[in-house]
LUMNU-185644 format. One record per atom (N, C-alpha, C, O): residue in three letters; x, y, z. Coordinates in steps of 0.2 Angstrom, whole numbers, plus 5000, padded with zeros to 4 digits. Layout:
REM LUMNU-185644
ALAXYZ ...
***
This chain:
REM LUMNU-185644
MET460654665233 MET460354595234 MET459954585228 MET459854525225 ASP459654635225 ASP459254625219 ASP459654605213 ASP459554555209 SER460354625213 SER460754605208 SER460954535209 SER461054495204 ARG461054515215 ARG461254445216 ARG460754405214 ARG460854345211 ARG460054425216 ARG459554375214 ARG459454365206 ARG459354315204 ARG459554425203 ARG459554415195 ARG460154375192 ARG460054335188 PHE460754385195 PHE461254345193 PHE461154275194 PHE461454235190 LEU460854255199 LEU460754185201 LEU460154155197 LEU460054095197 THR459654195194 THR459054165192 THR458954175184 THR458454155182 THR459354215181 THR459254225174 THR459754185169 THR460354175171 GLY459454155164 GLY459854125159 GLY460154055160 GLY460654035157 PHE459854025165 PHE460153955167 PHE459553905167 PHE459053925171 ALA459553855164 ALA459053805164 ALA459353735167 ALA459753705164 LEU459153725173 LEU459353675177 LEU459253605174 LEU459653565174 GLY458653605171 GLY458453535167 GLY458953525161 GLY458953465159 ALA459253565159 ALA459753555153 ALA460353505155 ALA460553475151 PHE460453505162 PHE460953465164 PHE460753395165 PHE461153345166 THR460153385166 THR459853315168 THR460053255164 THR460353215167 THR459953265158 THR460153205153 THR460853195153 THR461053135154 PRO461253245151 PRO462053225151 PRO462353205157 PRO462753165157 VAL462053235163 VAL462353215169 VAL462153135171 VAL462553095173 THR461553125170 THR461253055171 THR461653005167 THR461852955169 ARG461753025160 ARG462052975156 ARG462852965158 ARG463052915158 TRP463153025160 TRP463853015162 TRP463852975169 TRP464352925169 LEU463452985173 LEU463452945180 LEU463352875178 LEU463652825182 ALA462852855173 ALA462752785172 ALA463252755168 ALA463452695169 LYS463552785164 LYS464152755160 LYS464652815158 LYS464552845153 PRO465152825163 PRO465552885162 PRO466052875156 PRO466352925154 ALA466152815154 ALA466752805149 ALA466452765143 ALA466152715144 THR466552785137 THR466352755131 THR466952755126 THR467452785128 ALA466952715121 ALA467452705116 ALA467552775113 ALA467052805111 ALA468152795111 ALA468252865108 ALA467952865101 ALA467952815098 THR467652915100 THR467252925093 THR467752925088 THR468252955088 PRO467652875083 PRO468152875077 PRO468152935073 PRO467652975073 PRO468652955069 PRO468753015065 PRO468153015060 PRO467952965058 SER467853075059 SER467353085054 SER467553065047 SER468053085045 THR467053045043 THR467153025036 THR466853085032 THR466753075026 SER466553135035 SER466253185031 SER466653225027 SER467353215027 ASP466453265023 ASP466853305018 ASP467053375021 ASP467353415018 ARG466853385028 ARG467053445031 ARG467853445032 ARG468153385033 PRO468153505032 PRO468953505032 PRO469153475039 PRO468853485044 SER469753445039 SER470053415045 SER470753435044 SER471053465040 THR471153425050 THR471853435050 THR472353385048 THR472953385048 GLY472053325046 GLY472453265044 GLY472653235050 GLY472253215054 ARG473253215050 ARG473553175055 ARG473653215061 ARG473953265061 VAL473453195067 VAL473553225073 VAL474053195077 VAL474053125078 GLY474553225080 GLY475053205084 GLY475153235091 GLY474753275093 ARG475753215094 ARG475853245101 ARG475953315101 ARG475753355106 THR476253345095 THR476353415095 THR475653455095 THR475653505098 ASP475153425091 ASP474553455091 ASP474253455098 ASP473853505100 LEU474253405102 LEU473953395108 LEU474353445113 LEU473953475117 ALA474953455113 ALA475353505117 ALA475053575116 ALA474953615121 GLY474853585110 GLY474653655108 GLY473953665111 GLY473853725114 LEU473553615111 LEU472853625114 LEU472953635122 LEU472553675125 TRP473353585125 TRP473453595132 TRP473753665134 TRP473553695139 ALA474153685130 ALA474453755131 ALA473953805131 ALA473953855134 ALA473553805126 ALA472953855125 ALA472553855131 ALA472353905133 SER472353795134 SER471953795140 SER472253825145 SER471953865149 GLU472953815146 GLU473253845152 GLU473353915151 GLU473253955156 GLU473453945145 GLU473554015144 GLU472854045146 GLU472854105149 ALA472254015144 ALA471654045145 ALA471454045152 ALA471154085155 ARG471653995156 ARG471553995163 ARG471854045167 ARG471654075171 VAL472454065164 VAL472854115167 VAL472554185166 VAL472454225170 TRP472354195159 TRP471954255158 TRP471354265162 TRP471154315164 ASP470954205162 ASP470354215166 ASP470454225173 ASP470054265176 SER470954205176 SER471054215183 SER471254285184 SER471054315189 ARG471654315180 ARG471954385181 ARG471454435178 ARG471354485181 LEU471154425173 LEU470754475169 LEU469954465169 LEU469654515168 GLY469754405171 GLY469054395171 GLY468754365165 GLY469054375159 GLY468254325165 GLY467954295159 GLY467754335154 GLY467654315148 GLY467554405156 GLY467354445151 GLY467854485147 GLY467754525143 HIS468454475148 HIS469054505145 HIS469054485137 HIS468954425136 TRP469254525133 TRP469254505126 TRP469754455124 TRP469654415119 GLN470354445128 GLN470854395127 GLN470554325127 GLN470754275124 ASN470054315131 ASN469754245132 ASN469354225125 ASN469254165124 SER469254275121 SER468954255114 SER469454205110 SER469254165106 SER470054215112 SER470554175108 SER470554095109 SER470654055105 VAL470354075115 VAL470254005117 VAL469653985113 VAL469553925112 THR469154025113 THR468554005109 THR468653985102 THR468453935099 ARG469054035099 ARG469354025092 ARG469753955091 ARG469653915087 CYS470153945096 CYS470553885096 CYS470153825096 CYS470253775093 LEU469553825100 LEU469153765101 LEU468753755094 LEU468653705092 GLN468553815091 GLN468153805085 GLN468653795079 GLN468453755075 THR469153825078 THR469553815072 THR470153775072 THR470453755067 GLN470353745078 GLN470953705079 GLN470753635082 GLN470853585079 ALA470353635088 ALA470253575091 ALA469653535087 ALA469753475086 ALA469153575085 ALA468553535082 ALA468853505075 ALA468653445074 PRO469253535071 PRO469453505065 PRO469953445067 PRO469953395063 MET470253445072 MET470753385074 MET470253325075 MET470453275074 LEU469753335078 LEU469253275080 LEU469053245074 LEU468853185074 ARG469053275068 ARG468853245062 ARG469453225058 ARG469453195052 GLY470053225061 GLY470653205058 GLY470853125059 GLY470353095061 THR471453105058 THR471653035059 THR472153035065 THR472553085065 TYR472152985069 TYR472552975075 TYR472552905078 TYR472052875076 THR473052895082 THR473052825085 THR472552825091 THR472252885092 GLU472352765093 GLU471852765099 GLU472152805105 GLU471752835108 GLU472752795106 GLU473052835112 GLU472952915111 GLU472752945116 VAL473152935105 VAL473153005104 VAL472453025104 VAL472253085106 GLY471952985101 GLY471253005101 GLY470953015108 GLY470553065109 ARG471152975112 ARG470852985119 ARG471153045122 ARG470753085125 GLU471753065121 GLU471953125124 GLU471753185120 GLU471653235123 LEU471653175114 LEU471353235110 LEU470653255112 LEU470453305113 PHE470253195114 PHE469553215116 PHE469553245123 PHE469153285125 ALA470053215127 ALA470153245134 ALA470353315134 ALA470153365138 ALA470853335130 ALA471053405129 ALA470553455126 ALA470453505129 THR470153425122 THR469653465119 THR469053475124 THR468753525125 ALA468953425128 ALA468453435134 ALA468753485139 ALA468253525141 GLU469353495140 GLU469653545145 GLU469553615142 GLU469353665145 LEU469653615135 LEU469553675132 LEU468853705132 LEU468753765133 SER468453655131 SER467653675131 SER467453695138 SER467053745139 ARG467753665143 ARG467653675150 ARG467853745152 ARG467553785155 VAL468453765150 VAL468753835151 VAL468353885147 VAL468253935151 VAL468153875141 VAL467753925138 VAL467053935142 VAL466853985142 GLY466753875144 GLY466153875148 GLY466253915154 GLY465753955156 TRP466753905158 TRP466853945164 TRP466954015163 TRP466654055167 ALA467354035158 ALA467354105156 ALA466754135154 ALA466554195156 ALA466354105150 ALA465654125149 ALA465254135155 ALA464854185156 PHE465254085159 PHE464854095166 PHE465154155170 PHE464654195172 ASP465754165170 ASP466054215174 ASP465854285171 ASP465754335175 ALA465754285165 ALA465554345161 ALA464754355162 ALA464554415160 GLY464454305164 GLY463654315164 GLY463254285159 GLY462654295158 HIS463654245154 HIS463254215149 HIS463154145151 HIS463454095149 HIS462654135154 HIS462554075158 HIS462254015153 HIS462453955154 ASP461854035148 ASP461653985144 ASP462253955139 ASP462253895138 VAL462654005137 VAL463253985133 VAL463653935137 VAL463953885135 ALA463753955144 ALA464153915148 ALA463953845149 ALA464253795148 GLN463253835150 GLN462953775150 GLN463153725144 GLN463253675145 ARG463053755138 ARG463153725132 ARG463853695132 ARG463953635130 HIS464353735134 HIS465053715133 HIS465153665139 HIS465553615137 PHE464853665145 PHE464953615150 PHE464653545147 PHE465053495148 ILE464153555145 ILE463753485142 ILE464253455137 ILE464353395137 GLN464453495132 GLN464953475127 GLN465553445130 GLN465853395128 ALA465853475135 ALA466453455138 ALA466353385142 ALA466753345141 LEU465753375145 LEU465653315148 LEU465553255143 LEU465753205144 SER465253275137 SER465153225132 SER465853205129 SER465953145128 LEU466253255128 LEU466953235125 LEU467353195130 LEU467753155128 ALA467253215137 ALA467653175142 ALA467453095142 ALA467753055142 ARG466753095141 ARG466453025140 ARG466752985134 ARG466852925134 SER466753025128 SER467052995122 SER467752975123 SER468052935120 ALA468153015127 ALA468853005128 ALA468952945133 ALA469452915133 GLY468352915136 GLY468452865141 GLY468852885147 GLY469152845150 ASP468852955148 ASP469252985154 ASP468753005159 ASP468453055159 ILE468752955164 ILE468252975170 ILE468553025174 ILE468153065177 GLU469253035175 GLU469453095179 GLU469253155176 GLU469053205179 THR469353165169 THR469153235166 THR468353245167 THR468153295168 GLY467953185166 GLY467253195167 GLY467153215174 GLY466653255175 CYS467453185179 CYS467353205186 CYS467453285187 CYS467153315191 TYR468053305184 TYR468253375185 TYR467653425181 TYR467453475184 VAL467453405175 VAL466953445172 VAL466253445176 VAL465953495177 LEU466053385178 LEU465453385182 LEU465453425188 LEU464953455190 THR466053425191 THR466153465197 THR466053545195 THR465753575199 THR466353565190 THR466253625187 THR465553645186 THR465253695188 MET465153595183 MET464453605182 MET464053615189 MET463653655189 ALA464353575194 ALA464053585200 ALA464153655203 ALA463653675207 LEU464753675202 LEU464853745205 LEU464353795201 LEU464153845205 GLN464353795195 GLN463853835191 GLN463153825194 GLN462853875195 THR462953765195 THR462253755198 THR462153785205 THR461653815206 MET462653775209 MET462653805216 MET462653885215 MET462253915219 LEU463053915211 LEU463053985211 LEU462454015207 LEU462354075208 ARG462153975204 ARG461453995201 ARG460853995205 ARG460354005203 GLY461053965211 GLY460453965216 GLY460153895217 GLY459553895220 PHE460453845215 PHE460153775216 PHE460653735220 PHE460953685217 PRO460753745226 PRO461353715230 PRO461153635231 PRO461653595232 GLU460553625232 GLU460353555234 GLU460553505228 GLU460853455229 GLN460353525222 GLN460553495216 GLN461253495215 GLN461553445212 ALA461653545216 ALA462353555216 ALA462753505220 ALA463153475218 ALA462453495226 ALA462753445231 ALA462753375228 ALA463253335229 ASP462153365225 ASP462053295222 ASP462553285217 ASP462853225216 MET462653335212 MET463053325207 MET463753315209 MET464153275206 ALA464053355214 ALA464653355216 ALA464853285219 ALA465353255219 GLU464353265223 GLU464453195226 GLU464453145221 GLU464853095222 GLY464053155216 GLY464053105210 GLY464753105207 GLY464953045205 ALA465053165206 ALA465653165203 ALA466153135207 ALA466653095204 TYR466153145213 TYR466653115218 TYR466553035218 TYR467052995217 GLU465953015218 GLU465852935219 GLU466052905212 GLU466352855212 ARG465952935207 ARG466152905200 ARG466852915199 ARG467152865196 GLY467152965202 GLY467852975201 GLY468352935205 GLY468952925204 ARG468052905211 ARG468452865216 ARG468752805212 ARG468452765208 GLY469452795213 GLY469752735210 GLY470052755203 GLY470352715200 HIS469852815200 HIS470052835194 HIS470352905194 HIS470852915190 ALA470152955198 ALA470353015198 ALA470953035203 ALA470952995208 ALA471353075202 ALA471853095206 ALA471553125213 ALA471053155212 PRO471953125218 PRO471653155224 PRO471453225224 PRO470953255227 ARG471853265220 ARG471653335219 ARG471053345216 ARG470653395217 VAL470853305211 VAL470253305207 VAL469653295212 VAL469153325212 LEU469753235216 LEU469253215221 LEU469153275226 LEU468653285229 ALA469753305228 ALA469653355233 ALA469253415231 ALA468853445234 PHE469353425224 PHE468953485221 PHE468253465221 PHE467753515223 ALA468053405220 ALA467353385220 ALA467053395227 ALA466453415228 LYS467453375232 LYS467153375239 LYS467153445241 LYS466653465245 LEU467553495239 LEU467553565241 LEU466853595238 LEU466553635241 ALA466753575231 ALA466153595228 ALA465553575232 ALA465053615233 GLU465553515234 GLU464953485238 GLU464953525245 GLU464353545247 ALA465453545248 ALA465453585254 ALA465153655253 ALA464853675257 ARG465353685248 ARG465053745246 ARG464353745245 ARG463953795248 ALA464053695242 ALA463353685241 ALA463053675248 ALA462553705249 HIS463353635252 HIS463053625259 HIS463053685263 HIS462553705267 GLY463553725262 GLY463553795265 GLY463053835263 GLY462753875268 ARG462853845257 ARG462353885255 ARG461653855257 ARG461153895258 MET461553795259 MET460953765262 MET460953775269 MET460453745273 LYS461453805272 LYS461553815280 LYS461553745283 LYS461353745289 ASP461853695280 ASP461953625283 ASP462653625286 ASP463153605283 ARG462753645293 ARG463353645296 ARG463753575296 ARG464353575295 ALA463353525298 ALA463653465299 ALA463953435292 ALA464553415292 ALA463553435287 ALA463753415280 ALA464253455277 ALA464753425274 ALA464253525278 ALA464753565275 ALA465453555279 ALA465953545276 GLY465453545285 GLY466053535289 GLY466353465287 GLY466953455287 ALA465953415287 ALA466153345285 ALA466453345278 ALA467053315277 THR466153375273 THR466453375266 THR467053415265 THR467453405262 LEU467053475269 LEU467653515269 LEU468253485272 LEU468753485269 ALA468153445277 ALA468653405280 ALA468953355275 ALA469553335275 GLN468453315272 GLN468653265267 GLN469053305261 GLN469553275259 ALA468853365259 ALA469253395254 ALA469953415256 ALA470453405253 GLU470053435263 GLU470753445265 GLU471153385266 GLU471753385264 LEU470853325268 LEU471253265268 LEU471453245261 LEU472053215260 LEU471053245256 LEU471153225250 LEU471753275247 LEU472153245243 LEU471653335248 LEU472253385245 LEU472853365249 LEU473453375246 ASP472853355255 ASP473453335259 ASP473753265256 ASP474353255257 ALA473353225253 ALA473653165251 ALA474053165244 ALA474353125242 VAL474053225241 VAL474353235235 VAL475153235236 VAL475353265241 ARG475453195232 ARG476153175234 ARG476553195227 ARG476353175222 PRO477153225228 PRO477553235222 PRO477753175218 PRO477953125222 GLY477753175212 GLY477953115208 GLY477353065207 GLY477453015203 THR476753075210 THR476153035208 THR475753075203 THR475853135201 HIS475253035200 HIS474853065195 HIS474453125198 HIS474153115203 ASP474553185195 ASP474253245197 ASP474153295191 ASP474653325189 PRO473553295189 PRO473453335183 PRO473653415183 PRO473453445188 GLN474053435179 GLN474353495179 GLN473853555178 GLN473853605181 HIS473253545175 HIS472753595174 HIS472353605180 HIS471953655180 LEU472453565185 LEU472153585192 LEU472653605197 LEU472453605203 ALA473253625195 ALA473753645199 ALA473553705203 ALA473853715209 TYR473153745201 TYR472953805204 TYR472553795211 TYR472453835215 PHE472253735211 PHE471853715217 PHE472353695223 PHE472553635223 THR472553735227 THR473053725232 THR472753735239 THR472153755239 PRO473053715244 PRO472753735251 PRO472553805252 PRO472053815256 GLU472953855249 GLU472753925250 GLU472053935246 GLU471653965249 ARG471953905241 ARG471353915237 ARG470753875241 ARG470253905241 LEU470853815244 LEU470353785248 LEU470153835253 LEU469553835255 ALA470653865257 ALA470553905262 ALA470153965260 ALA469653985264 ALA470253995254 ALA469854045252 ALA469154035251 ALA468654065253 ASP468953975249 ASP468253945248 ASP467953935255 ASP467353935256 ALA468353905259 ALA468153895266 ALA467853955270 ALA467453955274 ILE468254015268 ILE467954075271 ILE467254085269 ILE466854105273 GLU467054075262 GLU466454085260 GLU465954035263 GLU465354055264 ILE466153975263 ILE465753925266 ILE465553945273 ILE464953935275 HIS465953965277 HIS465853985284 HIS465454045285 HIS465054055289 ARG465554095280 ARG465154155280 ARG464354135278 ARG463954155281 ASP464354085273 ASP463654065272 ASP463254035278 ASP462654035278 LEU463653995282 LEU463453965287 LEU463254005293 LEU463053985298 GLY463454075293 GLY463354115298 GLY463854105304 GLY463654115310 GLN464454095302 GLN464954075307 GLN465554125305 GLN466054105303 PRO465454195306 PRO466054245304 PRO466654225307 PRO467154245304 ARG466654205314 ARG467354195317 ARG467754145314 ARG468354145313 ALA467354085312 ALA467754035308 ALA467954055301 ALA468454035299 ALA467554095298 ALA467754125292 ALA468354165292 ALA468854155288 LEU468454205297 LEU469054245298 LEU469654205300 LEU470154225298 SER469554155303 SER470154105305 SER470454075299 SER471054065298 TRP469954055294 TRP470254025288 TRP470654075283 TRP471054065279 ASN470454145284 ASN470854195280 ASN471554195281 ASN471954205276 ARG471854175287 ARG472554175288 ARG472854125283 ARG473454135281 LEU472554065282 LEU472854015278 LEU472754035270 LEU473154005266 ALA472254075269 ALA472154095262 ALA472654155259 ALA472754165254 GLU472954195264 GLU473254255263 GLU473854245258 GLU474054285254 PRO474254185258 PRO474854175253 PRO474654175246 PRO475054185242 MET474054165244 MET473854165237 MET473954235234 MET473654285236 PRO474454235229 PRO474654295226 PRO474054335221 PRO473754295217 ALA473954395223 ALA473454435219 ALA473654445211 ALA473254445207 GLY474354445210 GLY474554445203 GLY474454395199 GLY474354395193 ARG474354335202 ARG474154275198 ARG473454255199 ARG473154235194 PHE473154265204 PHE472454245206 PHE472054305207 PHE471754305213 THR472054355203 THR471754415204 THR471054415206 THR470854445211 ARG470654375202 ARG469954375204 ARG469754335210 ARG469354365214 ALA470154285211 ALA470054245217 ALA470254285224 ALA469854285229 VAL470754325223 VAL470954365229 VAL470454415230 VAL470354435236 GLY470254445225 GLY469754505226 GLY469054475229 GLY468854505233 ILE468854415226 ILE468254385229 ILE468354375237 ILE467954375241 ARG468954345238 ARG469154325245 ARG469054395250 ARG468754385255 HIS469354445247 HIS469254505251 HIS468554525252 HIS468354555257 ALA468154515247 ALA467454535247 ALA467054495252 ALA466654515256 VAL467154425252 VAL466854385257 VAL467154395264 VAL466754395269 LEU467754415264 LEU468054435271 LEU467654495274 LEU467554495279 ALA467554545269 ALA467154605271 ALA466554585274 ALA466354615279 SER466154545270 SER465454525273 SER465554485279 SER465154495284 SER466054445280 SER466154415287 SER466254465292 SER465954455298 HIS466654515291 HIS466754565296 HIS466154595298 HIS465954615304 VAL465754615293 VAL465154645294 VAL464654605298 VAL464254625302 HIS464654545296 HIS464154495300 HIS464354485307 HIS463954475312 ALA465054495308 ALA465254495315 ALA465254565319 ALA465354575325 GLY464954615315 GLY464754685318 GLY465354725318 GLY465354775322 ASP465854715314 ASP466454755314 ASP466454795307 ASP466754775302 LEU466254855308 LEU466154895302 LEU466854925299 LEU466954915293 ASP467354935304 ASP467954965301 ASP468354915297 ASP468554925292 ARG468454855300 ARG468754795296 ARG468354775290 ARG468654765285 GLY467754785291 GLY467354765285 GLY467454815279 GLY467554795273 LEU467454875281 LEU467654925275 LEU468354925273 LEU468454935267 THR468854905277 THR469454895275 THR469554845269 THR469854845264 ALA469254785271 ALA469254725266 ALA468854745260 ALA469054725255 ALA468254775261 ALA467854795255 ALA468254845250 ALA468254835244 ASP468654895253 ASP469054935249 ASP469554895245 ASP469654905239 HIS469854845249 HIS470354805245 HIS470054765239 HIS470354765234 ALA469454735241 ALA469054705236 ALA468954745230 ALA469054725224 LEU468654805231 LEU468554845225 LEU469154865221 LEU469154865215 ASP469654885225 ASP470354905221 ASP470554845216 ASP470754855211 ILE470454785219 ILE470654725215 ILE470154715209 ILE470354705203 LEU469554705211 LEU469054685206 LEU468854735201 LEU468454715196 SER468954795202 SER468754845197 SER469154835191 SER469054865186 THR469754805191 THR470154785185 THR469954725182 THR470254705177 VAL469454685185 VAL469254625182 VAL468654625178 VAL468154655181 LYS468554595172 LYS467954595169 LYS467554535171 LYS467654475167 SER467254535176 SER466854475179 SER466254495182 SER466254525187 ALA465654475179 ALA465054485182 ALA464954455188 ALA464654475193 ARG465254395189 ARG465154355195 ARG465554385201 ARG465254395206 ALA466154405199 ALA466554445205 ALA466254505207 ALA466154525213 HIS465954545202 HIS465654605203 HIS464954595208 HIS464854645212 ALA464654535207 ALA464054525211 ALA464254515218 ALA463854535223 TYR464854495220 TYR465154495227 TYR465154565229 TYR465054575235 LEU465454615225 LEU465454685228 LEU464754715229 LEU464654745234 HIS464254695225 HIS463654715226 HIS463354685233 HIS462954715236 THR463554625234 THR463254595240 THR463554625246 THR463254635251 VAL464254645246 VAL464554685251 VAL464254745252 VAL464054765258 THR464054785247 THR463754845247 THR463054835251 THR462854885255 ALA462654785249 ALA462054775253 ALA462154755260 ALA461754785265 ASP462654715262 ASP462854695269 ASP462954755273 ASP462854765279 LEU463354805270 LEU463554865274 LEU462954915275 LEU463054965279 GLN462354895273 GLN461754945274 GLN461554935281 GLN461054965283 ARG461854895285 ARG461754895292 ARG461954955295 ARG461654975301 TRP462354995292 TRP462555065294 TRP462355115289 TRP462855145286 PRO461755125287 PRO461555165281 PRO461755235282 PRO461855275277 ARG461855265288 ARG462055335289 ARG462755345289 ARG462955405289 ASP463155295289 ASP463855305289 ASP464155335283 ASP463955305278 PRO464455395282 PRO464655425276 PRO465155375272 PRO465155375266 ARG465555335276 ARG465955285272 ARG465655235269 ARG465855215263 VAL465055215271 VAL464655165268 VAL464355195262 VAL464355155256 ARG464055255262 ARG463855285256 ARG464355295251 ARG464255285245 ASP464955315253 ASP465455325248 ASP465655265245 ASP465855265239 PHE465655205249 PHE465855145246 PHE465355125240 PHE465555105235 ALA464755135242 ALA464155115237 ALA464255155231 ALA464155135225 VAL464455225231 VAL464555265226 VAL465155245221 VAL465055245215 ARG465655225225 ARG466255205221 ARG466155135217 ARG466355125212 VAL465755085221 VAL465655025217 VAL465255045211 VAL465355015206 HIS464755085211 HIS464355105205 HIS464755135200 HIS464655115194 ALA465255175202 ALA465655215197 ALA466155165194 ALA466255175188 GLN466455115198 GLN466955075195 GLN466755015192 GLN467054985187 VAL466154985194 VAL465954915191 VAL465254915188 VAL465054875185 GLY464954975189 GLY464254985187 GLY463754955191 GLY463854935197 SER463154955189 SER462554935192 SER462454865192 SER462754825188 PRO462054835197 PRO461954765197 PRO461654735190 PRO461254775187 ARG461954685188 ARG461654655182 ARG461454585182 ARG461654545187 GLY461054555178 GLY460854485178 GLY461354445174 GLY461254385174 
***
């Protein structure tokens, strides 16, 4: 629990989000920033091929992050892409239409870099990238991208121990996104809000917002506008987060019922998410008083997450270890604690 406390309270300045979030909520879209006239090097003319490269880099980074964790060395390549490719393009020349998409693509790159930094435990770095991403979305005049970025910021805020502020941010993202963002984006905002209400032990609000997220996700139809970079957010992924919501609400039976819907999510593609799901499932079994099933799920979580470079995911393993101390004399509990220490290390901030 000490590790979880440190992970939640170090390196994060809630006040840093105040001005950019307020500015975006007040005026979420502005005219795209014109190309710079400075003497700094640029890429010249920017076209569709350049944009495709940026979106491809974001998608590749999301896959690496999901499989390997934000702390894996391969994630450094997207940071280089942001610094050496996207940034010079912003100082290039382009049509108004290309310019809007360029700013939106760069916003997503910055968001991906920020999430990887957060997952690795570099919380201040993550905040800087999220703030930059929100500003870029605003310059793109892209309310949908801003909604997605602000929801990601709300998740960081919630996971850093400020659920009340996170709920407000997620609700603001949803309200601003209505009429502009695709159903999947709005569903993601409502799910983030539900997770924050779960952390606050507000059963009514968590249940209502989770139901809204489900309805919005069900409203996604083939052939309609649906951003590809959010394709990972499926009903199975929502179910996995619902397990955690109900665990936080002290409703282990409800948490376990959601697990059946989350099981189809493949570990080969969503390694970290599946590992975290097993860790949360283990805690839910423990809270229900079932040591045997709790240990089985905990072992699965450790097997999966020991291969992932993720301070955030490893914090879930340390939480399970603490939860299992309800049975401190059971040799299996002591053995699990030893293996967690050996395979993922001690709790860190």
